[in-house]
C-alpha positions as a printed Julia matrix, in Angstrom:
295×3 Matrix{Float64}:
 313.16   1.84   94.09
 314.42   1.65   97.16
 317.25   4.11   95.87
 314.5    6.86   95.62
 313.26   5.27   99.22
 316.84   6.55  100.11
 317.66   9.47   98.41
 314.38  10.45   99.4
 314.77  10.15  103.16
 318.58  11.99  102.97
 317.29  14.81  101.54
 314.13  15.02  104.44
 316.29  14.53  106.94
 319.03  16.85  105.28
 315.95  19.62  105.25
 314.17  18.57  108.51
 317.96  19.4   110.67
 317.84  22.86  108.27
 315.0   23.61  109.69
 315.18  23.51  112.99
 319.08  24.26  113.3
 317.87  27.18  115.64
 315.54  26.03  117.88
 318.43  23.72  119.55
 319.42  21.57  122.23
 323.11  22.76  122.08
 324.12  26.18  121.31
 325.56  26.68  118.19
 328.86  28.87  118.33
 327.03  32.23  116.61
 324.51  32.07  119.51
 327.25  31.51  122.47
 328.91  35.14  121.19
 325.54  36.59  123.46
 326.65  34.91  126.83
 328.87  35.72  129.02
 332.12  33.09  128.12
 330.21  31.49  126.38
 328.06  30.03  128.64
 324.33  29.85  129.45
 323.02  29.83  132.63
 322.73  26.38  134.35
 320.77  24.77  135.96
 317.13  25.28  134.43
 317.08  22.19  132.39
 313.61  20.99  131.98
 312.12  18.66  129.49
 309.54  21.68  128.47
 312.88  24.14  127.47
 314.06  24.95  124.1
 316.79  27.36  123.17
 316.17  29.8   120.48
 318.84  31.64  119.13
 316.21  34.43  117.65
 317.79  34.93  113.79
 316.52  38.29  112.36
 316.91  39.08  108.75
 319.48  36.03  108.5
 321.84  36.84  111.72
 321.32  35.95  115.24
 320.59  38.36  117.45
 320.12  37.23  121.58
 319.43  34.17  122.23
 315.49  32.55  124.64
 315.45  29.21  127.31
 311.94  29.37  126.0
 309.41  27.19  127.86
 306.85  25.76  125.13
 304.46  24.41  128.25
 304.37  27.42  129.87
 304.12  30.01  126.43
 306.88  32.49  128.0
 310.76  32.67  127.94
 312.2   31.71  130.79
 315.26  34.61  130.19
 316.83  36.69  127.25
 319.92  37.16  126.7
 322.18  39.41  124.61
 324.53  41.84  124.74
 323.66  45.04  125.44
 324.4   48.07  122.76
 324.83  51.52  123.46
 321.57  54.06  122.74
 320.46  57.04  122.81
 317.13  54.45  124.85
 314.69  55.25  121.3
 312.22  52.34  120.88
 311.41  50.7   117.63
 308.08  51.95  116.13
 305.94  50.25  113.79
 307.77  46.17  114.1
 304.95  43.79  113.61
 304.57  40.57  116.15
 306.28  38.14  115.79
 306.27  34.71  116.53
 309.32  31.62  116.02
 307.91  28.7   113.62
 310.56  26.02  114.36
 308.76  25.62  117.83
 305.77  23.96  116.35
 306.1   23.96  111.7
 308.09  22.27  109.81
 309.43  25.55  108.19
 311.94  27.02  105.58
 312.98  29.75  107.48
 315.57  30.13  110.47
 313.78  33.77  111.71
 311.13  34.75  113.36
 308.58  36.06  111.29
 305.42  38.05  111.54
 302.32  36.48  112.95
 299.95  35.39  109.73
 296.37  37.1   108.96
 293.49  34.7   109.97
 293.88  32.26  111.82
 296.92  29.96  110.66
 298.48  30.61  113.75
 296.61  28.17  115.41
 298.03  25.51  113.75
 301.3   26.71  116.4
 299.68  28.15  119.38
 300.16  24.46  121.41
 304.72  25.92  121.38
 304.23  29.0   121.38
 301.89  32.08  122.62
 300.11  33.87  120.09
 298.43  37.65  120.27
 295.11  36.34  121.02
 296.46  35.65  124.54
 296.79  39.0   124.76
 293.85  40.35  123.44
 291.52  40.19  126.62
 293.96  40.04  129.06
 293.67  43.81  130.82
 295.41  43.04  133.77
 298.52  42.63  131.24
 300.63  44.25  128.99
 302.98  41.99  126.51
 306.64  42.96  128.73
 310.17  42.54  126.81
 312.37  40.54  128.85
 315.15  41.96  126.39
 313.96  45.48  125.9
 314.57  48.05  122.34
 316.03  50.41  123.94
 318.76  48.18  125.56
 319.54  47.84  121.59
 321.19  50.49  119.26
 320.98  49.5   115.53
 317.3   49.53  114.46
 316.87  45.4   113.44
 318.06  44.61  116.92
 316.1   46.58  117.7
 313.41  45.49  115.62
 314.03  41.36  116.62
 313.4   42.71  120.23
 309.6   41.98  119.41
 308.89  38.34  119.19
 306.53  36.79  121.56
 309.03  34.42  122.59
 310.56  38.05  124.22
 307.47  38.86  125.5
 306.26  38.23  129.28
 303.04  39.62  130.95
 303.61  42.57  133.02
 300.92  44.15  135.17
 300.89  47.68  133.56
 301.62  49.64  136.38
 304.54  47.88  137.42
 305.73  47.78  133.59
 305.64  51.22  133.19
 306.41  52.84  136.13
 309.17  50.46  137.7
 310.85  47.78  135.22
 311.26  50.76  132.6
 312.72  53.2   135.35
 314.68  50.59  136.02
 315.8   49.33  132.34
 316.84  53.55  132.02
 318.86  53.27  135.06
 320.92  50.19  133.6
 321.22  51.73  130.38
 322.89  54.75  131.58
 324.86  53.23  133.76
 326.67  50.78  131.48
 326.73  53.67  128.09
 328.72  55.36  131.34
 330.73  53.15  132.94
 331.54  49.78  130.83
 334.18  50.55  127.81
 333.4   46.73  126.15
 330.97  44.42  125.86
 327.94  43.96  128.83
 326.39  40.89  128.48
 323.49  40.59  130.67
 320.64  38.17  131.04
 316.84  39.17  132.55
 314.75  36.16  133.36
 311.39  35.99  135.39
 310.07  33.19  138.02
 306.51  32.41  138.14
 303.82  30.42  140.9
 300.99  28.6   139.03
 299.73  31.64  138.11
 297.56  31.66  134.21
 296.42  33.92  131.61
 293.33  31.93  130.55
 292.15  31.85  127.41
 288.57  29.76  126.26
 288.72  27.62  129.75
 292.18  26.64  128.75
 295.44  28.03  130.6
 297.63  30.0   127.91
 300.54  32.03  129.28
 302.15  31.88  132.96
 302.52  35.27  134.52
 305.55  36.2   136.31
 305.42  36.58  140.27
 308.74  38.21  139.76
 311.37  40.04  136.92
 315.33  39.12  137.51
 318.57  41.29  135.36
 322.54  40.57  135.9
 324.77  42.27  133.82
 328.14  41.47  133.08
 330.86  43.65  132.32
 334.38  42.73  132.34
 336.07  45.58  131.31
 334.67  48.88  132.73
 335.77  52.73  133.62
 338.05  52.47  137.04
 337.89  56.18  137.15
 334.19  55.71  137.9
 332.26  57.44  140.69
 332.09  55.65  144.07
 328.45  55.25  144.41
 328.73  54.17  140.83
 331.53  52.11  141.49
 330.7   49.23  143.64
 327.96  47.79  140.35
 330.87  46.51  138.05
 332.48  44.44  137.35
 328.1   42.67  137.76
 324.71  43.34  139.53
 321.92  42.59  139.55
 317.71  43.54  140.05
 314.57  41.87  141.45
 311.08  43.39  141.41
 307.44  41.84  142.26
 305.01  42.17  139.37
 302.21  43.7   140.41
 300.38  47.47  140.57
 301.73  48.09  144.47
 304.67  47.52  144.38
 307.23  50.41  144.5
 310.84  48.62  144.68
 313.24  47.8   143.09
 316.0   45.23  144.63
 319.27  45.27  143.11
 322.02  43.17  144.81
 325.6   41.18  143.85
 324.66  38.62  141.2
 325.75  36.22  143.73
 322.35  37.17  146.69
 320.51  37.03  143.13
 321.12  34.1   142.28
 320.66  32.97  145.86
 317.51  34.8   145.73
 316.43  32.63  142.61
 317.46  29.31  144.17
 314.56  30.22  147.15
 311.65  30.84  144.41
 312.31  29.12  141.45
 312.54  25.44  140.82
 316.54  25.24  139.97
 319.28  23.37  140.54
 322.06  23.58  143.03
 324.26  23.67  140.09
 322.4   27.26  138.95
 324.82  30.2   137.92
 323.96  32.93  134.77
 327.03  33.76  134.87
 330.72  31.48  134.97
 332.12  32.51  138.22
 329.36  35.08  138.53
 330.91  37.25  136.66
 334.4   37.9   139.72
 337.59  39.59  137.77
 340.41  36.44  137.27
 343.42  36.89  138.95
 346.19  38.17  136.37
 348.86  36.82  139.52
 352.83  36.24  137.92
 354.1   32.84  139.03
 357.48  33.87  140.92
């Protein structure tokens, strides 16, 4: 009897380890490939956040740091893929089963029909949270236009990659900046471009049934790092390599995106986010490493 109890415990432990492998405390090597020098942003540690290695169709696609109390991502980190900017169509919105339930899949899944999703709404956003939130729309941090393959594009349509955006801001300001970055990296980045896009919050929430459900971003920010770029880039764009960044206020009166260096974005975020003094987006701020030779 003791043997079978031990076997049952052992098998249960194996199953638990298998199904929780993609919602991680420490990122696995295959997920670190989406991060510059394999290192995630630092200084954002909190008991309510978890890394999600966003798996779709049995492949890792990007990394998200997700806040299970605010029900939004703090950032998504991904590799930019040269594309023509076309949007993916007819993709169902998905969720992350492992944030809440024991499951046999490590992949994002389409939302189930009926009220089954109420079983996991404690740890993540669900579609009902956005149904009556008429002041906001779903905005993706890793946008599909920064991906090229259809499956990479489809993987961006999960609510763990989504934050509430003011529609006018999303359509007129933020999407336009995503176009600008796509064209810039398409034209002048020769190698991999690592992008981290995130948010700041200040306590404003979307409520449903008299409960706080989703934090509303105050600012959205984004930074890229492309160490291998075209050194003949025109002067007007040359100073934006190997790295550059931008942020904008998430409201319907904002007409401006502030572009700035990664160190200056870092200083701005230290004043507007709960981060420690070791906060960094990219290792060494994505500065080129000197290749000087010893005498």
